[in-house]
C-alpha positions as CSV (number, residue, x, y, z in Angstrom):
1,X,-21.1,-53.9,3.0
2,X,-19.8,-50.5,4.0
3,X,-16.2,-49.5,3.4
4,X,-16.4,-47.0,6.2
5,X,-15.3,-48.0,9.7
6,X,-18.2,-48.8,11.9
7,X,-17.4,-45.8,14.1
8,X,-18.0,-43.5,11.1
9,X,-21.1,-45.2,9.8
10,X,-23.3,-43.0,11.9
11,X,-21.5,-39.8,10.6
12,X,-22.0,-41.0,7.0
13,X,-25.6,-41.8,7.6
14,X,-26.2,-38.4,9.3
15,X,-24.5,-36.6,6.4
16,X,-26.6,-38.4,3.9
17,X,-29.8,-37.4,5.7
18,X,-29.0,-33.8,6.5
19,X,-26.2,-32.3,4.4
20,X,-27.0,-33.8,1.0
21,X,-30.7,-32.7,1.0
22,X,-29.6,-29.2,2.2
23,X,-27.2,-28.8,-0.7
24,X,-29.5,-30.6,-3.0
25,X,-26.6,-32.0,-5.0
26,X,-28.8,-34.4,-6.8
27,X,-31.0,-31.6,-8.3
28,X,-30.1,-28.5,-10.3
29,X,-26.9,-28.0,-8.2
30,X,-25.5,-31.4,-8.9
31,X,-22.6,-29.9,-10.8
32,X,-21.7,-27.3,-8.2
33,X,-18.6,-29.1,-6.8
34,X,-17.2,-29.5,-10.3
35,X,-17.9,-25.8,-11.1
36,X,-16.3,-24.6,-7.9
37,X,-13.2,-26.8,-8.6
38,X,-12.9,-25.6,-12.2
39,X,-13.4,-21.9,-11.1
40,X,-10.6,-22.3,-8.5
41,X,-8.3,-23.9,-11.0
42,X,-8.9,-21.1,-13.5
43,X,-8.3,-18.4,-10.9
44,X,-5.2,-20.1,-9.7
45,X,-3.9,-20.0,-13.3
46,X,-4.3,-16.2,-13.5
47,X,-1.4,-14.1,-12.5
48,X,-1.0,-10.4,-11.7
49,X,1.0,-8.5,-14.2
50,X,2.4,-5.0,-13.8
51,X,0.3,-2.2,-15.4
52,X,1.0,-1.3,-19.0
53,X,2.7,2.0,-19.8
54,X,-0.7,3.4,-20.8
55,X,-2.3,2.3,-17.5
56,X,0.6,3.9,-15.6
57,X,0.2,7.2,-17.5
58,X,-3.6,7.3,-16.8
59,X,-3.1,6.5,-13.1
60,X,-0.4,9.2,-12.9
61,X,-2.5,11.8,-14.6
62,X,-5.6,10.9,-12.5
63,X,-3.6,11.1,-9.3
64,X,-2.0,14.5,-10.2
65,X,-5.0,16.2,-11.7
66,X,-8.1,14.7,-10.1
67,X,-7.7,12.8,-6.8
68,X,-5.0,14.8,-5.0
69,X,-6.2,18.1,-3.6
70,X,-4.3,21.2,-2.5
71,X,-2.9,22.0,-5.9
72,X,-3.1,25.8,-5.4
73,X,-2.1,25.9,-1.7
74,X,1.1,27.7,-1.2
75,X,3.7,26.8,1.5
76,X,3.8,29.8,4.0
77,X,6.9,28.4,5.8
78,X,10.2,29.8,4.6
79,X,12.7,27.3,3.2
80,X,15.3,28.0,5.9
81,X,17.9,25.5,7.1
82,X,16.1,25.4,10.5
83,X,12.7,24.6,8.9
84,X,14.1,22.0,6.6
85,X,15.9,20.3,9.6
86,X,12.6,20.4,11.5
87,X,10.9,18.7,8.5
88,X,13.6,16.1,8.5
89,X,13.1,15.3,12.2
90,X,9.4,14.9,11.7
91,X,10.0,12.8,8.6
92,X,12.5,10.6,10.4
93,X,10.0,10.1,13.2
94,X,7.0,9.2,11.1
95,X,7.8,8.5,7.5
96,X,11.1,6.6,7.5
97,X,9.6,3.2,8.1
98,X,8.3,3.2,4.5
99,X,10.4,5.9,2.7
100,X,13.7,5.4,4.5
101,X,15.7,8.2,6.2
102,X,16.5,9.9,2.9
103,X,13.0,9.7,1.4
104,X,14.4,7.3,-1.3
105,X,13.6,4.0,0.3
106,X,17.2,3.2,1.3
107,X,17.2,0.2,3.5
108,X,13.4,-0.4,3.3
109,X,13.2,-4.1,2.5
110,X,9.6,-4.1,1.2
111,X,9.6,-0.8,-0.7
112,X,9.7,-2.4,-4.2
113,X,7.8,-5.6,-3.4
114,X,4.5,-4.3,-2.1
115,X,1.7,-3.3,-4.5
116,X,1.8,-0.5,-5.4
117,X,5.6,0.0,-4.6
118,X,6.6,2.7,-2.2
119,X,7.8,5.6,-4.4
120,X,11.1,7.3,-3.9
121,X,10.2,10.8,-3.0
122,X,13.0,12.1,-5.2
123,X,11.3,10.8,-8.4
124,X,10.3,13.4,-10.9
125,X,6.7,12.2,-10.6
126,X,6.6,12.9,-6.9
127,X,8.6,16.2,-7.2
128,X,6.0,17.3,-9.8
129,X,3.4,17.6,-7.1
130,X,2.9,21.2,-5.9
131,X,3.8,21.9,-2.3
132,X,0.1,22.1,-1.6
133,X,-0.5,18.6,-3.1
134,X,2.4,17.1,-1.0
135,X,0.8,18.6,2.2
136,X,-2.6,17.2,1.1
137,X,-1.0,13.8,0.7
138,X,0.6,13.9,4.1
139,X,-2.7,14.9,5.7
140,X,-5.1,12.7,3.7
141,X,-2.9,9.8,2.4
142,X,-3.4,8.2,-1.0
143,X,-6.0,5.4,-1.2
144,X,-5.6,2.6,-2.2
145,X,-1.8,2.8,-1.9
146,X,-0.2,2.2,1.5
147,X,0.2,5.9,2.2
148,X,-1.9,6.5,5.3
149,X,-3.5,9.8,6.4
150,X,-1.8,11.6,9.3
151,X,-5.0,11.7,11.2
152,X,-4.2,15.0,12.9
153,X,-0.8,13.9,14.1
154,X,0.8,17.1,12.6
155,X,0.0,20.8,12.8
156,X,-0.2,22.6,9.5
157,X,3.2,24.1,10.1
158,X,4.7,20.7,10.7
159,X,3.3,19.3,7.5
160,X,4.7,22.3,5.6
161,X,8.1,21.7,7.2
162,X,7.9,18.0,6.0
163,X,7.2,19.3,2.5
164,X,10.3,21.4,2.7
165,X,12.3,18.4,3.6
166,X,10.8,16.4,0.7
167,X,11.9,19.3,-1.6
168,X,15.5,19.2,-0.2
169,X,16.2,15.4,0.1
170,X,19.8,14.3,0.6
171,X,21.5,12.0,-1.9
172,X,20.2,8.5,-1.8
173,X,21.9,6.3,0.8
174,X,23.8,9.1,2.5
175,X,21.8,8.8,5.8
176,X,22.0,5.0,5.9
177,X,19.1,2.6,6.6
178,X,16.5,3.0,9.3
179,X,17.7,1.3,12.5
180,X,14.4,-0.6,12.7
181,X,15.6,-2.8,9.8
182,X,19.2,-3.4,10.6
183,X,19.9,-2.3,14.2
184,X,22.0,0.7,13.2
185,X,21.9,3.9,11.1
186,X,24.7,6.2,9.9
């Protein structure tokens, strides 16, 4: 006597005649479901941990010395108040969603929680890049971080002006939060 409702009897019979032979769960693959379940449980027990200090140093060194180009490029744009302001306007239009208005992630709700975290552009590690490297990053992005390439959205002069703004960031929080996150900005 079957414990399946009569309406499902045909489905059960069909499964027995088509699916089981295809999977061949009675042959060498008979332990496949148990293996898959065990693998899933093992992976579920794994957790991501932050990188160790050594891993962080290696990644930092690699990024600064190998993967980021433009190290010897020199900014031809004079660091005038006008050029810095132009850089700020460009930055505010394109970069503030991730880096905040001040370049230091003020008011950006996800900056610390994504992986890798969005760096404050005032950090010594970021300011240690040459002007040419900062321009290269604006142009090409940094893979696999969330920093996208600009894809031709900026002229060379505009990228250099943004570099000037990054070199002359205001104090953290002084410009408020991006309006996109709270409906207002200072």
